[in-house]
N, C-alpha and C positions, 0 to 999 in steps of 0.2 A: 615964479608966478603960478598960482593954483589954476589948473585947467578945469573949467566948468563943463559938465556934461548934462544931457537931458535927463529928466526924471525916469523916462522909459529905460535909458541905458543904465541908470543907477539901479533900477529894479532888476534888470537882467543880470548885472554884476552880482547883486545880493542873492538872486535865485541860484546862480552857479555856486556861490559861496555856501549856501545851505545844503547844496548837493554834495559838498565835500571836495569840490574841485580845487586843485592847487592854485595859488594866486597867479603864478606866471602863466598858467594855462588859461585862467580867466581873462587876464590882460590881453593875451593874444587873441582869444575868441571874441572879445568885445571891442578890440582895437584901441585899447588904452594902455598906459604904462602900469607897472605893478604898484607904484606908489598910490595911484588913484584907487586901485582895488583895495589896498590896505587902509586908505583914508576912509572910504565908505563903510568898510567893515567895522572900523573903530568907531565911526560916527553912529552906526546902528547900535553898537554895544552901549555907547554912552547914552543915547536916547532911551534905550531900554531901561537903563538904570534910573533915568530921570522920570520918564512918563509910563514905564511899564512895557513889557515885551509885546503885549497885544496892541497897544496904541502905536508903538514904534513900527510894528509889522504892518499895520494898516497904512501908516504914513508912507512907508517905502514900497508898499504893494507886494509884500511877501507873506501875506496872511496864510495863503494856502500852504506854503513851505513850513510855517510855524505850526499850523494844525497837523501837518504830516508828522513833524517831529514830536508833537504832543501825543499823537496816536501811537507812534513808535515807543515812546517812553512808557505809555500806559501798558502796551503789550509786554514790554520787558518787565514791568513791575508785576503784572499778572503771572508771568512765568518765572518770577523770582530770578531774573537774570540781570547782570550788570552790563554796561555798555562794552566793557572789555570781554566779558563772556560771550556776548552776542557777536563781537568781532571775531573771536576765536571760532565760534560756531560757523560763521560765514566763511571763514578760511577753510574749514573742514569740508563744508558743503561744496565750495569751489574745487577742492581737491577731488572729492567724489565725482563731480561733474567731469573733471579732466580725465578721470579713469573710466568714464562711461558707466558709472555705477548709478542705477536708478534709485530714486528716493525709497522705493519699496524694498530695496536690497540693503539699505544702510545698516539696519539692525543685525541682519544676518552676517554682514561683512565685519562689523564691530565685534560680534560674538566670536567669529572665526579668528579674528586678530587677537582677541583676548586669550584664546587657547594657546597662542604661541608662548605665553608665559608659563603654561602648565609644564611641569617637569617631564611628563610623559609624552609631550607633543613630538619631540625629536625622534624618540624610538618608534613612535607610531608612524611618523613620516618615513622612516627607514624601512619599516615593514611594508608600508604601502609601495615604496619604490621597488623592493624585492618582489612583491606580489605582481606588480606590473611587468617586471622583467621576466619572471617565471611563466606567467600566463600569456604574456604577449598582448595584454589588454590594457586599455587606458583606464584611468580612474573613473571616467564617466561610464565606460562599459561595465566595469566592476560594480559600480553603484546601481546601474540599470538592472544587472543580473540579480543583485541582492534584493532590490525592490520587487523584481519578478518572483524570486524565491519566497520573499516575505508574503507576497500576495497568495502564492500557492499554499504556503503554510497556513495562512488564515483560512483559505478555502478548505484545506484538509481538516483543520480544527472544527469548522462548521459541520463537515460531513461526519467527523468522528462524534461530535455532539449529537447529530441526528441518529447515527447508528447506536449510540449509547442509549438514547431515548427509546429507539425501537427495541433494543435488547431488554431494557427495563420493562417495556410493555409486554414483550414475549415472556419474560420471567414471571410477570404477574399472571399472564394467561396460563402458564404451566402450573403455577401455584393453585390457581382456581380449578384447573382440570384435575390436579392431584387431590385437591380437597373434595371435588365432586366424586372422583374415583373412590376415595376412602369412604365417603358417605355411602355410595352404592355398595361397597364391599361390606360395610357394617350392616346395611339393610339386608343384603343377601345372607350374611351370617345369621342375622336375626330370623329371617324366613326359614333358613335351614334348621335352626334350633327349634323354631316353632313347629316345622314339619316333623322333626324328630320327636318332639314332645307329643304331637298328634299321633304319629306312628306308634310310639310307645303306649299311648293311651288306648289306641285301637287294638294293639296286640294284647294289652292287659284285658280289655273288654272281651276280645275274642277268646282269650284263655279262660276268662271267667265263664263265658257262655258255654265253652266246650266242657268246662268242669261241671257246670250245672246240668248239661245234657249228656254228660259222660261220653263225649266224642273224643276220638283220638285221630291223629293224622292217618293212621292205618285204616281206621274205619271210614274216614272221609274219602280216602283213595278208593276203598271198596265201593262206597256209595257212588262215587263218580263213575266207576266202572259199571255199576248197576244202572246208573242213569243213562249212560251211553247205550247199554244193551236195551233198555226200555225205549230209548229214542229210536233205535234201529227197528224195534218191533212196532213202532207207531203208537206208543203209549204216551198220552199227553201229560203235562205237569199236574193238571187237576185230578188225574187218576192216580198220581204217584203215591199220595197218602194211603189210598186204598190198597195198592200193591205192597207198600211197606208194612201195613198192618197184617196183610196176608202172609208176607214174608216172615214177620215176627212169629206169627202163629205156626208157620212151617218150622221155624227154628225151634220153637218150643216142642213141636212134634218130632224133632230129630231129622227133619228133611233138610239136606245140605243145599248149598248154592248151585251145585252142578245140576240138580234136578229142577231148579227154579225156572229155567228157561223153558223146559219142556212143559211144565205146569202152566206157565204164562201163555205159551202157544196154544195149549189146550183150552185155556179160558177164553182166549181170543177167538178161537174157532167155534166155541160154544159146546165143546165136547165135555 
C-alpha cells in the first residue's frame, strides 16, 4: 500500500533531493522510507517531461531550487566549465581549505607545486637545505635577509645614480670653466700681442724721431744729466730751451761741459 504524505513534506523531500542529499539521508530526515523518496523523485522527473521543468517545479514547490540550478548552469557556461570540472574544482577548494590555504594564496601555491616538476627543483632544494645547515638560519630568515639586501642594493643603486648625475654636472662645470679659461687665455695672448705690436710701433716711432733729431742714447743720458744739474740750479723747464741754445753756442765756441755750470751760475747771479 502506497503511503500518502502531505504536499509540504513532498516539497521538503524534493528540496533535499535538489541539494544532492543521498536518498537514505533524506528519508531519515523527513521521517519516511527510501521508497517514498525515490517515488517522488521519479514523479517529478516524469512530470517535468510531460509539462516542463518550470511547471513541475511550481507544482511541487521547488521553483527556488530549480532557479538556483539554472543560475549555477549559467555560471558554469560563462566560465566554460562542465559539471565534472566544477566538481573537481570544488574538491580542490575543499582540499585547500583543509590545509588552511587562503583563496588569495591559491595561485602562489599552485605555481610552487608546478615547480616540483622542474628538473632543477630537487638540486635547488638540496642547496637550500645545505644553506640552512651551514648558516643555521631558516628559509624564512634567509629570504628576509635576501629581501633586506635587495632593498639595500636598490637604495645603493639610487644613490649611485644620484652621484653619477652629480658627477656629470661637475664634469660639465669643469668643461665650462676650462672653456672660459681658454677663452681668457686667448684674450690675454691677444692683448699681449697687441701690446707687443704697440711697443714695437712706439719703438719704431722713437727710433724715427731720434733719427730725425739726431739723438742717441748717449746724448739722451747726457741731456738727462744736464736736466738734473739745471733742476738743482733752480732752472725751470720753460728756460731749458734758452739754456740749450746757449749751450750749443758754447759748444760751437769750444767751451766744454765742465765750464757750463760755472757759466750758468754766473748768469743766474747776473754777473
